N, C-alpha and C positions, 0 to 999 in steps of 0.2 A: 827703139825702146827707151833710150835716154831722153829723147824729146818728149815722149809720152809721159814719162815719170815727172819731168819738169812741169809739163802742162797740168798733170794731175795734182801736183803739189801746189802750184801757184793758184790753180782754180779753187782748191780747198781753202787756202789762206785768204783769197779774195772773198769767197763766199762768207767765211767766218767773220772777216773784218767788216763787210757790208752789214751783216746781221747784227754784229756787236756794236755798230755805230749808234744804235739806239741809246746807249748809256750816256752819250754826250748831251742828250736832252734837246738838241736843236731840231727845228723842223726839217732842215735840209738833210740831216743825218737820218731822220725818220723816213724820209722819202727814199734815201739810198738803200735802206733795209729791204724795201720792196723788190730790189734787184738782186737779192742774195742768191737766188736760184740760178741766175743767168750764167755765172761761171761754171756751175756744176753741169748745166745743160750743154755748155760749150765742150766740156770734157766728155760727157756721155755721147754726144752726137758726132764727135770726131775721133774718140778713142774706143769707147764702148761703155756699156752700162755698168760693168763691174768696176772699171776705173772711176766711173762717176760715183759709185757707192763708196769707194775708198776715199775719193776726194771729199765726199760728204762727211766721212768720219774725221778727216783732217779739219774741216770746217767746224764740226762739233767740238773738237778739242780746243780750237781757237775761242769759240763761244764760251766753253767752260772756263777758260782762263780769264775771260773778260766779264762774264755775267754769272758764272756759277753752273753747277751740274744740272739743275732743273732746266735752265734755259738751253743748255746743250742738248738735253733729251728732247725738248720741244723742237729745237732746230732739226734734229735728226728725224723726228717723226713727221713734221709738216713741210720740211724742205728736202732733206737728204733722201728719205724713202720714196716720196712721190717722184722725184727726179729720176732715181734709178729705175723705177717701174716704167715710167713713161719713155725713158730712153731705150729700155729693153724692147718695148712695144714698137717704138718708132723705127728701130733697126731691123724688125722682122721683114723678110722679103721672100719671094718665090718666083720662079720662072713664069713668064706669062704665056709661054707656048709659041711666041713669035720671035724668039731670040733675044728678048729683053727681060727686064726684071720688074716685077710688080711690088711696090713697097706698101707697107701698112698704111691704109688711107687715113687722112686727117679727121674724117668724121668719127672713125673708131678711136682715134687718139683722144678726141674731145669726150667721147663716151667713157673712155678709161679714166680720164681726169674727173668726170662727173662721179663715177663710182668711188674714186678715192676721196673726193670732198664729202660725199654722202656718208661714206664709212667713217670719216673723222667726226662728222656731226653725230652719227649714231653712237659712236664710241663714247662721246661726251655725255649723251643722254643715258646710255646704258650704265655708266659709272654712277651718275646721279640716282637713277632708279634703284640700282643694287644697294646703294647706301641709304635708301629710304628717304631721299631728298626730293622735293618737288623741283624739277629743273627750272621752271619759270620763276619760282620764288628765289632760287639760288642765284639766277642771273640778275633778278631785280635787286637783291641785296648787294651783289657785287657792284652793280651800277651805282646804287645809293652810296656805297662806301667810297667809290671813286669820286663821285660828285662832292661828297663831304670833305674829302682830302684835297681836292683840286680847286674848290671854289671858296670865295669868302662866305662866312656863316650866313649872312642875310640872303645871298644869292642861292645857296644850297637850301635854305629854308623855303624860299619861293619855289624852287624846283620841286621840293617835296609836296608842297601844297598843290602844285599843278599836275602832280602825278607823272613827272617826266621819267623817272626810273621805271615805273610800271608800263608806260607806253613804249619806251625803248626796249624793254625786256621782251615785248611781244614778238619781235622779229630779229633781235640782235644776233642770236646764234646763226640763223640762216644767212643773214647779211654778211657776217664774219666769214662763214664758209664760202659764200659766193665770192667775196673779195679775195680769199685765198685761191680759189679756182681761177679767177681772172688774172691774178698776179702770176701764178704758175704758167698760165697760157701765154701771157705776154713775155715772161722770161724765157720760155721755151722757144718762141719765135725769135727773140733777140739772140739767144744762143746759137740757133741754126743759122741766122743771118750772118753772125760773126764768123762761124765755122765755114760757111760758103764763101764769104769774102776772103778769108785766109786760105781758101782752097784745101781745107782739111776735113770738110764734111763727109761723112760716110754714106749719106743718102742725099738725093736731090731735095731741094726745098719743096714741101707739099704745095699743091694748088689749093689755097684756102678758099678762093672764090668758088670752087667747085665742091666744097665740103657738103657731104650728105650724111646725116646721122642715121645710125641703126634704129630699129623700132623701139627697143626697150626703154629709152629715156621718156618717150611719150607715155608709155604705160605707167612708168614710175611717177611721172608728173600727175597723171590722172588719179592714181591711188593716193598720192600725198594730198592732193586737193580734196579728194573725197573724205579723207581722215580729218583734214583741217576744217571741213564744213560740217560733216555729219557726226563726228565723234565729240567727246568732251574731255575736259581735264588734261592729263599728260599726253594722251594720244592725239588730241586736237593740237596741242602745242608742238608736238613732234612733227605731225603732218604739215602744219602751217610752215614751219621752218624748212622742212625738207623740200616743200614745193618751191621755195625760193632757189634752192640749189639746183633742182631739176629743171627750172626755167632758164638757167644760164646757158646751157648748150643751145637752146632755141634762140636766145639772144645772139649767140655767135653765128648760128646758121642764118639768122635774119641779117646780120651785118655782112655775111658773105653774099647774100642776095643784093643788098644795097650796093656793095662794091662791084658786083657783076653787072647789075642793071645800069649803073652809071659809068661803065667802062668807056663808053663812046661819047659821053656828055662833054661838050665844050666847057672849059673851066672846071673840070671835075674836082681838082684838088681844092679849089676854093669852096665848092659846094660841100665836099666831105668835111673840110675843116669847120665850116659853119655848123654842119649837122652835129659833129662831135662836141663842139663847144656848147651848142644848145642842149645837147643831152646831158653834159656834165652840170650845167646850170639848173636845168628844169626836170631832168630825169624822165618825164613822160615820153619823149621820143624813143627812148630805149625800151619802154614798155610796148610801144607800138611795133618796134622792130622785133621784139621777142614774139609778138603775135604774128608778125610776118613770117618769122622762122617756123612757127607752128604750122602756118598755112601753106608754106612753100611746097611740101610734097604733093599737095592737092591742086594748087594753082599753077605751079611750074613757071614762075616769072622768069627765071634764068633761061629756060628753054624758049620762052616766047620772045624775049628780047635778044636772044643770041649772045648773052653775056656770060662769061665764066666757063673755063674749060672743065673737063671732068676731073674727078679726084685723082685718077691714075696718071694724068698727064703731067 
């Protein structure tokens, strides 16, 4: 109990410090903020989801002291709450009828994370609509204000002439939610890896190469694309940005296929490093991988190439 309390407290302090490092203004500190959820995942996946929630409150208190109460609420909603929910789901298990334990599968964890990211995006849109504000116009004005504040006047003027704020506003909410999605996924994997390394993990590490999504993200993606194409105005804007969020789980499923299919490839690490580098620089490889993730349930590349264990293994 004493060790758990220490871990809970240290995890919360670390999460708050990582998130609050943004105030230093340095690029390195901004990168550290992306790992703010990892200490909370470490607590949740080794002690439990309720301690993770308590650790999140400690982190929020640290953020409040460094950045103010608004930032603390933001931290609690986009870091603390998702971590607690995901840890609760990750620790669900049941007997498999063969004397072993079946843990909550990674595909459903990704689906839960998808639902959380979509809910956060929908909440933002709902607040704007209830206030009688055009969400796209609001995002565009915010981007314009940031450009005016952070750029020399002549550069900001050129950006306005080129419609930079208008073009960025078209997809920025969806991209921001997708980035939150990927950050939480990465931090969750990191937290589990550290817990397993320290031999304090409450569940075995999931087999991500065997990840299989449930059906509903595909339906959600289809409906979002339909709204983004066929609708107009606010509904079109919401659909377009939700489609970005609902595409992310298929990107992860596609990456699972890539890792599984290349499992027996000589020099695999070099090929994967080159692939990720190309994706970060040019982006289009990740679009192709998301398409691969969409097609995988129908083409079954992992089964054909014999790569990747099942989710439950």
